[in-house]
N, C-alpha and C positions, 0 to 999 in steps of 0.2 A: 361270222356273226349271224344269229337267227334274225330273219325278217319278221317284223310284227306289224299289226295294224297301226295306221298313222296316229291314232289317238293315244296309243300307249306311250307314256312318258319315260324318262330315264329314272324316275323315282322307283326304288325297289318295291315299295308297297303296291304301286300301280302295275308294275311289270308282273309281279306275282299274281295279282288279280287277273290280269289278262291271260297269263300263261296257264293258270290252273283252274280258274273258275268260270270266267265269262264264256257263255255259250255251251257249257256242259249241262246236259239235261238234269233238272232238279225235280224230284217227285215227293219230297217230304213236305207235309203241310206247314210245319213250323218254319222251315226255310223259305217256302213260298210266301208265307205271310210276312216274313222278315224282308224279303226282297221287294215285295209290293209296297211295304211301308217305306223302305229306304228310297225307292224310286220316287215315291210321292214326296218325301222330304227333300229330294233333290230339286224339285220345281223352283226355278229361279236361281239355282245355285249350280256349282260344278259337281260332278260325280266324285271327284277327288276329295272335295270338302266333306262329303258324306262318308266316303270310304275311310278317311282318317278318324271319323267319329263312330265307326261301326261297333267297336267293342263297347263304347260308352252307351250306345243305343241298346245293345243286348243287355247290359247291366240295368239301365234305366227302365226298360220295358220287360223285365222278368223273362229274358230269353225268348221273347216274342211268342210265348204260349198264349194263344187266343183266349182260352178259357179263363186265364188270369187277367189279361189286359181288358177284357170285356167288363170286368167288375170294378175298374178304376172309377173312383168318385171325384168330386170337385176338389177335395183335399189333395188327392194324388196328382191331379192335373196341375194344381197350384205348385206342388213340389217339383214337378217336371219343368215348369216354367222358370224355376230358379236353378235348374241344372245346367252348368256351363258346358257340359260334355256333349250336349245335343243341340239341335237347332231349336231355339226357344220361341217357337211360333205357335200361338194358341190354336189357330185353325188346324195346323198340321198335327198337333198333339191330340186335340179332340177328335180329329178325323181317325187317328189310329185306334182310339177307343171304340168309336162307332164301327169302324171296319172290322174290328175283332168280333163284335157281336154278329155282324153280317157273315163272317167266316163260319161261326158256329151254326148259323142257320143253313148255310150251304152244306156244311158237313152232315147235318141232319137229313137234308134232301138228297144229296148226291153220294153220301158215304165218305167223301173226302174233298178237300179244296183242290187237290191234285186232279181228280176226275173232272171237276167242273172246268178248271182253267185250261187243262190240256185238250178239252173237247174243241176248243177254238182252232186247233191245228189237227184235229181228228186223231190225237194221240201220238202223232209222228212229227218230229222236227222238220221244219221247212229248210231245205238245203239251197241256199243262195250261192251265187258265184260272182260277187262284185269284184271288180278289178281295182277300184279305188274308193276312198271314203265318200267322194262326191256322189257316187251312185247309190249309196245306202239311203233308203227313205227314212223320213222322220216318223211316219205312221203308215199303216196298211189297212186294208179292209178288215183283216182279222183283228187288229188292235182296236179299230173303231167299234167293231161288234162287241169285243170284250169290254171296252170301256162303257158302252151303252148298257150292257147286261149288268155290269157291276154297279153302275149308278142306279139302275132300277131296283137293285137289291140293297140300296142304302149306302154304298161306298162313296167316298169323296177322294179328291186328288187322284183320279183314275181316268184322265183324259186320254185320247188316242196316242199322244206322244209318250206319256208316262207308261201306258200299257205296252207300247212297242219296245221302249227301253227295258221294261221288265221281261218281255218275251225274249229279247236278245240275251239278257243276263242269265235267264234260267234255261236256256237252250231250246226254246220253242222254235227259234230260227237260228241258223248258222250264218252270222253276218261277219265272220272273219273274212277279210279280203283274200282272194285266191293266192296272193303272194306271201301271205302270212303262214308261218309254219303250223299254226294251230288249225287252219282251215281243213286240211285233210285229216288231221287227228280227230277233230270234232265230227267230221263226216263219218269216219270209221267207227267212232264211239256210238253214234246214232244208229248205225247199221248192226251194232252188236258185235263188232269185230275187235273192239278194244275196250278195256275197262277204264273208266274215268271217275272223277269225283262225283258224288251224288248231291252235293249242295254246297252252300256257302258257309256252313258252320265250321 
């Protein structure tokens, strides 16, 4: 039986996410915006709750295309607040719309959201070697800096913990514990020796 990170449950959906997505480097702007949104939506909830709703989120937010989401008006927000398929929290929904506008500004300035976000790890995934879940930090200097920069650019729901969970999810850090079969696979992917998924789509 394959050894996995302790947080991976026996649910097939969660196992598939752990085995194929979590920690794989993502460089697509739409996927990055999606994951930043979902990690923010998770605040105060479990990731599994959000994971089960991910397809609903993609439908509700037009595939997380920032140029579309940025144009949402009060009527669209009101409709989203009635959508049982997502977390119906006004602050989180309105945050997604504002964040989409900020993504467009970053794309104008940096060429892509990818270039901006990956600059916090200098374009290269950080390879950690945690032996157990208790060793994994809730935030780091890099996630604190990312959150600070994002907030200065108008983003919300991007605290240090949210940013670190995002960094883990999109492969900016390899936080699979060393006993997990994915730890070495992710390390090899990052070094260009193995082909992996490019995103959560």
